[in-house]
C-alpha positions as CSV (number, residue, x, y, z in Angstrom):
1,M,-61.4,-58.9,39.7
2,A,-58.2,-57.0,40.6
3,E,-56.6,-58.0,43.9
4,P,-57.0,-55.1,46.3
5,D,-53.9,-53.5,47.7
6,L,-53.2,-54.5,51.3
7,A,-50.8,-52.3,53.2
8,F,-50.0,-52.9,56.8
9,T,-48.6,-50.7,59.6
10,R,-46.4,-52.4,62.2
11,L,-47.5,-51.3,65.7
12,A,-44.9,-53.3,67.7
13,G,-42.4,-56.1,67.4
14,S,-40.4,-56.9,64.4
15,A,-40.7,-58.9,61.1
16,A,-38.3,-61.4,62.7
17,A,-40.9,-62.4,65.4
18,D,-42.1,-66.0,65.2
19,D,-45.7,-65.0,65.5
20,L,-47.8,-62.4,63.7
21,L,-50.9,-60.8,65.3
22,V,-53.1,-58.8,63.0
23,V,-55.4,-56.3,64.8
24,G,-57.9,-53.8,63.5
25,P,-59.9,-50.7,64.6
26,S,-63.4,-50.5,65.9
27,L,-66.2,-48.1,64.8
28,G,-65.0,-44.6,65.6
29,T,-61.7,-45.7,67.1
30,S,-58.4,-45.8,65.4
31,V,-56.3,-49.0,65.6
32,E,-53.5,-47.1,67.3
33,V,-55.9,-45.8,70.1
34,L,-57.5,-49.2,70.5
35,W,-54.4,-51.4,70.3
36,G,-51.5,-49.1,71.1
37,A,-50.9,-50.0,74.7
38,A,-51.6,-53.7,74.2
39,A,-49.3,-53.8,71.1
40,T,-46.5,-52.4,73.1
41,R,-46.8,-55.1,75.7
42,L,-47.2,-57.9,73.0
43,G,-44.3,-56.6,70.9
44,D,-41.6,-58.7,72.6
45,R,-43.4,-61.9,71.5
46,F,-45.4,-60.9,68.3
47,E,-45.1,-58.7,65.3
48,V,-48.3,-56.7,65.8
49,S,-49.6,-55.2,62.6
50,A,-52.8,-53.5,61.4
51,P,-54.1,-53.1,57.8
52,R,-54.0,-49.5,56.6
53,P,-57.4,-48.2,55.5
54,P,-57.9,-47.2,51.9
55,A,-58.1,-43.6,50.9
56,A,-61.3,-41.7,51.7
57,G,-64.1,-42.4,49.3
58,T,-62.6,-45.7,48.1
59,P,-65.1,-48.5,48.7
60,L,-63.8,-51.2,51.0
61,P,-63.1,-54.6,49.4
62,P,-64.6,-57.7,50.9
63,P,-62.3,-59.1,53.6
64,P,-59.9,-61.8,52.5
65,S,-60.4,-65.4,53.6
66,E,-58.0,-66.7,56.3
67,G,-56.1,-68.6,53.6
68,E,-55.8,-65.6,51.3
69,L,-54.6,-63.4,54.2
70,R,-52.0,-66.0,55.1
71,R,-50.8,-66.2,51.5
72,R,-50.5,-62.4,51.2
73,L,-48.6,-62.1,54.5
74,G,-46.4,-65.1,53.7
75,V,-47.6,-67.2,56.6
76,L,-47.4,-70.8,55.5
77,R,-49.2,-72.6,58.3
78,A,-51.1,-71.9,61.5
79,R,-49.1,-72.1,64.6
80,P,-50.5,-74.1,67.5
81,P,-51.8,-72.1,70.4
82,A,-49.3,-71.4,73.3
83,K,-49.8,-73.6,76.3
């Protein structure tokens, strides 16, 4: 099976941030509407990104596993939670 294309939109922060936060939409609500204000507040600590949806009419691929998502995003290991 071909690997689905994953494209991301950065909502806040920069690629140089130590931590990555991947967010998504809810039914009937865009990711920008749902996460825009929070992403702005989190942008000083995280790179906040959201996957871009496929073109209309394109079936959605199954979601990647956590390990596959880390591989695609270049995240080598989980970071311990902040205390």
